[in-house]
C-alpha positions in Angstrom: -27.7 8.3 7.4 -28.8 9.0 3.7 -25.3 7.7 2.6 -25.9 4.6 4.7 -29.1 3.9 3.0 -27.7 4.6 -0.4 -24.6 2.3 0.3 -26.6 -0.7 1.5 -29.4 -0.3 -1.1 -26.7 -0.6 -3.8 -25.4 -3.8 -2.3 -28.9 -5.3 -1.8 -31.8 -3.1 -1.6 -33.8 -3.3 1.9 -37.6 -2.9 2.0 -39.1 0.3 3.7 -40.1 -2.0 6.6 -36.6 -3.2 7.2 -35.3 0.3 7.2 -37.8 1.4 9.8 -36.6 -1.5 11.9 -32.9 -0.9 11.7 -32.2 2.8 11.3 -32.8 3.4 15.0 -30.1 1.0 15.8 -27.4 3.1 14.2 -25.8 6.0 15.9 -23.3 8.7 14.6 -19.7 8.5 16.1 -16.7 10.7 15.3 -13.6 9.0 15.7 -10.5 11.4 15.8 -7.2 10.8 13.8 -5.3 7.9 15.5 -8.3 6.8 17.6 -9.4 3.2 17.4 -12.6 1.7 16.2 -11.4 -1.3 17.8 -8.1 -2.3 19.4 -6.3 -5.6 19.2 -7.3 -8.0 22.1 -10.8 -6.2 22.7 -14.0 -8.5 21.9 -15.9 -6.8 19.1 -19.6 -5.9 19.8 -20.4 -3.0 16.9 -19.9 -2.8 13.3 -19.8 0.6 11.6 -20.6 2.2 8.2 -17.6 4.6 7.4 -19.3 7.6 5.9 -16.0 9.8 5.8 -12.4 9.3 6.6 -9.9 6.5 6.3 -9.4 3.6 8.7 -6.6 1.0 8.6 -6.7 -2.5 9.7 -3.5 -3.7 11.1 -1.8 -6.5 13.3 1.3 -6.6 15.4 4.0 -9.5 15.1 5.6 -10.6 18.2 8.3 -8.0 17.9 5.8 -5.4 17.7 6.2 -4.6 14.0 2.9 -3.3 12.4 1.5 -4.9 9.3 -1.4 -3.0 7.5 -4.0 -5.4 6.4 -6.6 -3.2 4.6 -7.5 0.2 4.2 -11.3 1.4 4.5 -12.2 4.6 2.9 -15.3 6.7 3.2 -18.3 4.6 2.4 -17.4 1.2 3.5 -18.1 -1.3 6.3 -15.7 -1.5 9.2 -15.6 -4.0 12.3 -13.7 -6.9 13.6 -15.8 -9.5 11.8 -13.8 -12.6 13.1 -14.3 -11.3 16.7 -18.1 -10.6 16.0 -18.7 -14.1 14.7 -16.5 -16.1 17.4 -16.8 -13.8 20.4 -13.0 -14.1 20.7 -10.8 -11.1 21.3 -9.8 -9.3 18.1 -6.5 -9.7 16.5 -6.7 -6.9 13.9 -6.9 -3.5 15.2 -8.7 -0.6 13.3 -7.4 2.8 13.7 -8.5 6.0 12.0 -5.8 7.6 9.9 -8.0 10.7 9.4 -10.9 12.0 11.2 -13.9 10.0 10.6 -17.7 9.9 10.8 -19.0 6.4 11.4 -22.6 5.1 12.0 -22.2 2.3 14.5 -24.7 -0.4 15.5 -24.5 -3.2 18.0 -23.9 -6.4 15.9 -26.1 -8.6 18.0 -29.1 -6.3 17.6 -28.7 -6.4 13.9 -28.2 -10.2 13.7 -31.4 -10.8 15.8 -33.4 -9.3 13.1 -32.3 -11.7 10.4 -35.2 -14.1 10.6 -37.8 -11.5 10.5 -36.0 -9.6 7.8 -34.6 -11.7 5.0 -33.4 -9.0 3.0 -31.3 -7.7 6.0 -29.7 -11.1 6.1 -29.1 -11.1 2.3 -27.3 -7.8 2.6 -25.1 -9.0 5.4 -24.3 -12.0 3.3 -23.4 -10.0 0.4 -21.0 -7.7 2.4 -19.4 -10.8 3.7 -19.0 -12.3 0.4 -17.5 -9.0 -0.9 -14.9 -8.9 1.8 -14.0 -12.7 1.3 -13.5 -12.0 -2.2 -11.2 -8.8 -1.3 -9.3 -10.7 1.0 -8.5 -13.7 -1.4 -7.6 -11.1 -4.2 -5.2 -9.3 -1.8 -3.6 -12.7 -0.8 -3.0 -13.7 -4.4 -1.6 -10.3 -5.3 0.9 -10.4 -2.5 2.2 -13.6 -3.6 2.0 -13.5 -7.4 2.7 -9.9 -8.3 5.8 -7.8 -7.8 5.9 -4.6 -5.6 5.3 -2.1 -8.7 2.3 -4.2 -9.9 0.9 -4.0 -6.4 1.5 -0.3 -6.3 -0.3 0.3 -9.4 -3.5 -1.6 -8.1 -3.1 0.4 -4.9 -3.2 3.6 -6.8 -6.1 2.6 -8.8 -8.2 1.0 -5.9 -7.4 3.9 -3.5 -6.9 7.0 -5.4 -5.8 10.1 -3.5 -5.0 8.0 -0.5 -1.3 8.7 -1.0 -2.0 12.3 -0.1 -3.9 11.4 3.0 -1.7 8.8 4.8 2.0 8.4 5.8 4.1 6.5 3.1 5.0 3.9 5.6 1.3 2.8 6.1 1.0 2.2 2.3 4.4 0.4 2.3 3.2 -1.9 4.9 -0.1 -2.6 2.9 2.1 -3.4 -0.1 4.3 -5.7 1.9 7.3 -3.7 1.1 9.8 -1.2 3.0 9.3 2.5 2.9 12.5 2.8 0.9 11.4 0.4 -1.6 8.0 2.3 -2.1 9.9 5.5 -2.3 12.0 4.0 -5.3 9.0 2.8 -7.0 7.2 6.3 -6.6 10.3 7.9 -8.0 10.3 5.7 -11.0 6.7 6.8 -11.7 7.5 10.4 -11.1 10.3 10.4 -13.6 8.3 8.6 -16.4 5.9 11.8 -16.5 
C-alpha cells in the first residue's frame, strides 16, 4: 500500500485523516496473466491501483477483431470509468498481459466520501483529467502521425513493454498490422 500512497500523493496530496478513512477500503488482488480486471458487458463496480504488471484495455468490433485502446503499466489506475459513471455495461475490457498485483476498492464507497474529504475528490478529478488528456493525445496521434512516429512515441512512453507483451498487441495499439510493425522494427534495428 506504500506505493498506492506515494502514487496518489504525487498526483494530489491527501491528508492523514483522508488516508485513515480510505486505506481500509482497498484490498490487494492478484490477477494472473490473461485474466480480466473487467470483461466487456459487465457493469463496473471497482477501481484499482495497478502496483505491478501490465493490463491492456481493448474492445471488439462486430466481427470479433480486437483493438487495443490503452496499456496500463505498474503504478497506474485501472477501471472501466464510463461504466462506473453511468452504471451501464462496460464496452472496453481490461485484461492482464502479465501477472499483476492490484489494490481494488469499491468505487461507490470511495465516491461516498468526496463531500467529507474534498482532497479525495480533488485527487479523483486530477486523475480523470489526466486520462482525458491521454485519450485526446492518442486520438490526435492516430490521425495526424504516421505509424513510425506513433511507434517512436510508444517506445518512449512504454520503455521495455515490447519485451513483455506480444507484438500483435502493440500493433493493435498503434493501429497497424503486425507485419507493418515488424517492418518498422526492422528499420530501427538496421539503423543501429
